[in-house]
PARO-530379 format. One line per 8 residues: their letters; for each residue x, y, z of N, C-alpha, C. Coordinates in steps of 0.05 Angstrom, whole numbers, plus 32768, in hexadecimal, padded with zeros to 4 digits. Example, Ala and Ser with C-alpha at 12.3 -4.5 7.8 and 13.67 -1.06 7.14 Angstrom:
2
as> 8108/7F8E/809C/80F6/7FA6/809C/8108/7FBE/809C; 8101/7FD3/808E/8111/7FEB/808F/8102/8001/809D
//
This chain:
132
xxxxxxxx> 8015/7FEC/8004/8002/8001/8004/8011/8016/7FFD; 8008/802F/7FF2/801F/8044/7FED/800A/805B/7FF5; 8015/8070/8003/800B/8082/8005/8014/809E/7FF6; 7FF8/80AA/7FE9/8005/80B9/7FD1/7FF6/80D6/7FDC; 8000/80EC/7FD2/7FF5/8105/7FD1/7FE5/8106/7FB7; 7FCB/8106/7FBE/7FB1/810B/7FA5/7FB4/812B/7F99; 7FC0/8130/7F84/7FBF/8145/7F75/7FA1/8152/7F78; 7F8C/8144/7F74/7F6F/814D/7F71/7F67/8156/7F88
xxxxxxxx> 7F73/814C/7F9C/7F61/814F/7FBF/7F73/815A/7FCF; 7F93/815F/7FC3/7FA6/8169/7FD9/7FA2/815F/7FF6; 7FA2/813E/7FF6/7F9E/8132/8011/7FAF/8113/800A; 7FB9/810A/801F/7FC1/80F2/8020/7FAB/80DA/801C; 7FB1/80CE/8009/7F9F/80B3/8002/7FAB/8098/7FFF; 7F99/807E/800A/7FAC/806D/8007/7FAB/8066/7FED; 7FBF/8058/7FDF/7FB8/804A/7FC2/7FC2/8032/7FC3; 7FB1/801F/7FB7/7FB2/8005/7FBC/7FB6/7FFA/7F9C
xxxxxxxx> 7FCE/7FEC/7F98/7FC8/7FDF/7F7A/7FC2/7FCB/7F7D; 7FB0/7FC6/7F63/7F9D/7FA7/7F63/7FA7/7F99/7F48; 7FA8/7F83/7F4F/7FAF/7F6D/7F3B/7F99/7F6C/7F24; 7FA7/7F74/7F0E/7F91/7F75/7EEE/7FA6/7F61/7EDD; 7F99/7F55/7ECC/7FA2/7F46/7EB9/7F94/7F57/7E98; 7FA9/7F51/7E88/7FA8/7F59/7E6F/7FB6/7F52/7E59; 7FB3/7F5A/7E3C/7FBF/7F56/7E25/7FB7/7F62/7E13; 7FBF/7F50/7DF7/7FB4/7F57/7DDB/7F9B/7F4E/7DD7
xxxxxxxx> 7F97/7F57/7DC2/7F7C/7F4B/7DB5/7F7B/7F2D/7DB3; 7F8B/7F1D/7DA5/7F88/7F04/7D9D/7F90/7EF4/7DB3; 7FA1/7EFE/7DC8/7FA3/7EEB/7DDF/7FC3/7EE4/7DE3; 7FD1/7EEA/7DCF/7FF1/7EDD/7DCA/7FFF/7EEB/7DE2; 7FFE/7F05/7DEF/8006/7F12/7DFE/7FF1/7F12/7E16; 7FFA/7F0B/7E2E/7FEB/7F08/7E44/8000/7F12/7E5F; 7FF1/7F25/7E71/8001/7F31/7E88/7FF3/7F37/7EA0; 7FFD/7F36/7EB5/7FF3/7F43/7ECF/8008/7F58/7ED8
xxxxxxxx> 7FF6/7F6A/7EE5/7FFD/7F82/7EED/7FF8/7F8B/7F0C; 7FFF/7F93/7F18/7FF2/7F9D/7F2F/7FF9/7FBC/7F2C; 7FDB/7FCA/7F2C/7FD6/7FED/7F21/7FC5/7FF3/7F30; 7FC9/800C/7F3A/7FB3/801B/7F45/7FA0/802D/7F33; 7F8C/802A/7F25/7F74/8031/7F18/7F6C/8049/7F1E; 7F6D/804E/7F39/7F60/8066/7F47/7F71/807E/7F41; 7F8B/807A/7F39/7F98/8094/7F2F/7F8E/8098/7F13; 7F99/80B5/7F0D/7F94/80B5/7EEF/7F9F/80A7/7EDC
xxxxxxxx> 7F94/80A3/7EC5/7FAC/8092/7EB0/7FAE/80AE/7E9B; 7FC7/80AA/7E8B/7FC9/80BB/7E76/7FC6/80B7/7E5C; 7FBD/80CC/7E53/7FB1/80CB/7E33/7FC5/80E1/7E2A; 7FD3/80D7/7E13/7FEA/80EC/7E10/7FE3/80EC/7DF1; 7FF2/8108/7DEC/7FE7/8112/7DCC/8002/810F/7DBD; 8015/8101/7DC2/802D/80FD/7DAF/8027/80E9/7D9D; 8037/80EF/7D84/802F/80DD/7D6C/8025/80BB/7D70; 8034/80AF/7D7D/802E/8097/7D7F/8011/8093/7D95
xxxxxxxx> 8013/809F/7DA5/8000/8095/7DBC/7FE1/80A2/7DAA; 7FE3/80BB/7DA5/7FCC/80C7/7D97/7FC0/80B2/7D81; 7FD0/80A1/7D71/7FCB/8096/7D5C/7FC1/807B/7D69; 7FCF/806F/7D7C/7FC7/8058/7D89/7FB3/8055/7D9A; 7FAF/806B/7DA5/7F95/806C/7DB6/7F98/8062/7DD5; 7FAE/8067/7DDE/7FB4/8057/7DF6/7FAD/806D/7E0F; 7FA8/8063/7E24/7FA2/8069/7E35/7FB1/805F/7E4F; 7FC8/8067/7E57/7FDF/8059/7E66/7FE3/8065/7E83
xxxxxxxx> 7FE9/804A/7E8F/7FEF/804F/7EB1/800E/803F/7EAE; 801F/8056/7EC1/803A/8047/7EC7/803D/803C/7EDD; 804E/8025/7ED9/8055/8012/7EF5/806F/800E/7EF8; 807B/8005/7F0F/808F/7FF9/7F0B/8097/7FDD/7EFF; 80A8/7FDC/7EF3/80B0/7FBF/7EE0/80A6/7FAB/7EFB; 80B2/7FAC/7F10/80A6/7F9B/7F25/808C/7F92/7F2A; 8079/7F9F/7F1F/8061/7FA4/7F26/804E/7F90/7F0E; 8060/7F8B/7EF4/8054/7F80/7EDF/8061/7F63/7EDC
xxxxxxxx> 804F/7F50/7ED1/805D/7F35/7EC5/8050/7F30/7EB1; 8062/7F2A/7E9A/805D/7F22/7E85/8055/7F02/7E84; 803C/7EFA/7E81/8035/7EDE/7E8A/8035/7ECE/7E6F; 8038/7ED5/7E56/803E/7EC7/7E3D/803E/7ED9/7E25; 8050/7ED4/7E16/804C/7EE0/7E00/8065/7EF5/7DF0; 8077/7EF1/7E03/8094/7EFD/7E05/809E/7EFC/7DE1; 8098/7EE4/7DD1/80A2/7ED9/7DBE/808E/7EE9/7DA4; 8076/7EF7/7DAE/8060/7EFF/7D9D/8061/7F20/7DA0
xxxxxxxx> 8073/7F26/7DAC/807C/7F44/7DAD/808D/7F4C/7D9A; 8088/7F6A/7D86/809A/7F7B/7D7A/809F/7F8B/7D88; 80B0/7F99/7D81/80BD/7FB5/7D93/80BD/7FCC/7D83; 80B0/7FE0/7D89/80B4/7FF4/7D71/80C2/8011/7D80; 80D7/801B/7D79/80E1/8032/7D88/80E9/8047/7D75; 80E3/8064/7D7E/80E6/807C/7D65/80F1/8090/7D7E; 80FB/80A6/7D6E/8103/80BC/7D7F/811A/80B0/7D91; 8118/80C0/7DA5/812E/80B7/7DBD/812F/809C/7DC1
xxxxxxxx> 8123/8088/7DBB/8121/806B/7DBF/8122/8061/7DDA; 8114/8076/7DEA/8114/8071/7E0B/80FD/8055/7E10; 80E7/8055/7E02/80D5/8042/7E0A/80D9/802E/7DF0; 80D0/8013/7DFC/80CD/7FFF/7DE9/80B1/7FFF/7DEB; 80A3/8004/7DD0/8082/8007/7DC8/8081/7FEC/7DBC; 8073/7FD8/7DCA/8074/7FBC/7DC6/8055/7FB4/7DBE; 805A/7FA9/7DA9/803C/7FA0/7D9E/803D/7F7E/7D98; 8021/7F74/7D8F/8022/7F56/7D8F/8026/7F59/7D6E
xxxxxxxx> 8033/7F40/7D6A/8041/7F3F/7D4D/8027/7F2E/7D42; 8011/7F29/7D4E/7FFC/7F17/7D3F/7FE5/7F2E/7D38; 7FE2/7F3A/7D53/7FC9/7F4E/7D4E/7FD0/7F67/7D4F; 7FE2/7F6C/7D53/7FEC/7F8C/7D58/7FE5/7F9F/7D6C; 7FD7/7F94/7D80/7FD4/7FA5/7D94/7FE2/7FAD/7DA9; 7FE8/7FC2/7DB1/7FFD/7FCD/7DC1/7FF3/7FCE/7DDF; 7FFB/7FB2/7DED/7FE8/7FB8/7E08/7FFB/7FC1/7E21; 8018/7FC1/7E1B/8027/7FD1/7E33/8044/7FD4/7E23
xxxxxxxx> 8057/7FE3/7E30/806B/7FF2/7E22/8083/7FEE/7E39; 809A/7FEE/7E36/80B2/7FF0/7E4A/80C3/8006/7E49; 80CF/800C/7E5C/80E1/8022/7E58/80EC/8029/7E76; 80FA/8042/7E7A/810A/8049/7E90/80FD/805D/7E9C; 80F1/805B/7EAB/80E3/8077/7EB7/80F7/8081/7ED4; 80ED/8094/7EDB/80FB/80A6/7EEF/8106/809A/7F06; 80FD/8081/7F12/80FF/8071/7F27/810A/8057/7F1D; 8110/8057/7F01/811E/8038/7EFD/8109/802C/7EE5
xxxxxxxx> 8109/8014/7EE0/80FE/8008/7EC8/80E0/8004/7ED0; 80D4/800D/7EBD/80B8/8014/7EBD/80A5/7FFF/7EA8; 808D/7FFD/7EA9/8077/7FF4/7E95/8060/8007/7E96; 805C/800D/7E76/8049/801B/7E74/8030/800B/7E6C; 8018/8007/7E77/8001/7FFC/7E73/7FEA/800F/7E66; 7FE7/7FFE/7E51/7FCC/8009/7E3B/7FB7/7FFC/7E50; 7FAC/8010/7E5B/7F99/8007/7E6C/7F7B/7FFA/7E62; 7F7E/8002/7E4B/7F61/7FF9/7E35/7F69/7FDE/7E30
xxxxxxxx> 7F80/7FD0/7E38/7F86/7FB5/7E35/7F85/7F9D/7E49; 7F7A/7FAF/7E5F/7F71/7F9F/7E79/7F5B/7F94/7E78; 7F5E/7F77/7E80/7F3B/7F6E/7E86/7F26/7F79/7E92; 7F16/7F79/7E8E/7EFE/7F84/7E9B/7F01/7F9E/7EAB; 7F0E/7FAF/7E9F/7F12/7FCA/7EA1/7EFE/7FDE/7E8A; 7EF4/7FEE/7E9A/7EE5/7FFD/7E88/7EEF/8015/7E89; 7F00/801D/7E6D/7F11/803B/7E6A/7F02/804C/7E6B; 7EE6/804D/7E68/7ED3/8068/7E66/7ED1/806B/7E84
xxxxxxxx> 7EDA/805C/7E9B/7ED6/8065/7EB9/7EEE/806E/7EC7; 7F04/8067/7EB6/7F24/8076/7EBD/7F22/8095/7EC1; 7F37/809C/7ED2/7F37/80B8/7ED3/7F4E/80C1/7EBF; 7F48/80CB/7EAC/7F5B/80D5/7E96/7F66/80EF/7E9C; 7F80/80EF/7E9A/7F92/8106/7E9C/7FA1/8107/7E81; 7FA0/8128/7E76/7FAE/8126/7E59/7FC8/8133/7E5F; 7FD7/8126/7E4D/7FF8/812A/7E4F/7FFF/8138/7E31; 800A/814B/7E32/8018/815A/7E15/8030/8150/7E0E
xxxx> 802F/8137/7E01/8045/812E/7DFE/804F/8135/7DE0; 803A/8144/7DD3/803F/814A/7DBB/8057/8161/7DBB; 8059/8173/7DCD/806A/818B/7DCF/808A/8188/7DD9; 808B/816A/7DDA/80A0/8163/7DED/80B4/815C/7DD9
//
C-alpha cells in the first residue's frame, strides 16, 4: 500500500494496486499487472499515441509479468528510442510498452487492453507529448 498526495484533493490518500490481466486481441500476448486504476491514466497527443489511441498507466517493471507471448512481440522504436513500443506480430495490438522511467525500469500499460476494465470509467489526464 502506498500513501500518495492526490493532486485533485490535495490530501493524503491510500493507494492500493490491484492485480489485472490483459493482452492483445488474438490472445497470443497475455500479462498480469499490479496497477492502481483510481489514479489518472494518460492520454498523450504525440504522433504514435494519437494514432493508436492508447490510454496509458505507468508501473514499475516489478509490477508487471508477461505470462505468454514474448516471441509474438515486435518492437518499434523512434525518435530518441527511449521506449520499446511493443505490439503483437499476429494481431498488431499494442497492449504495453517498456522503457526507462525516472525511478528505473517501467512498463506503460495500455489500459484499454486490460480485461474487464471499461475505459470510459477511467479518470483521463491529457498530456502534451506533441510539443516535446
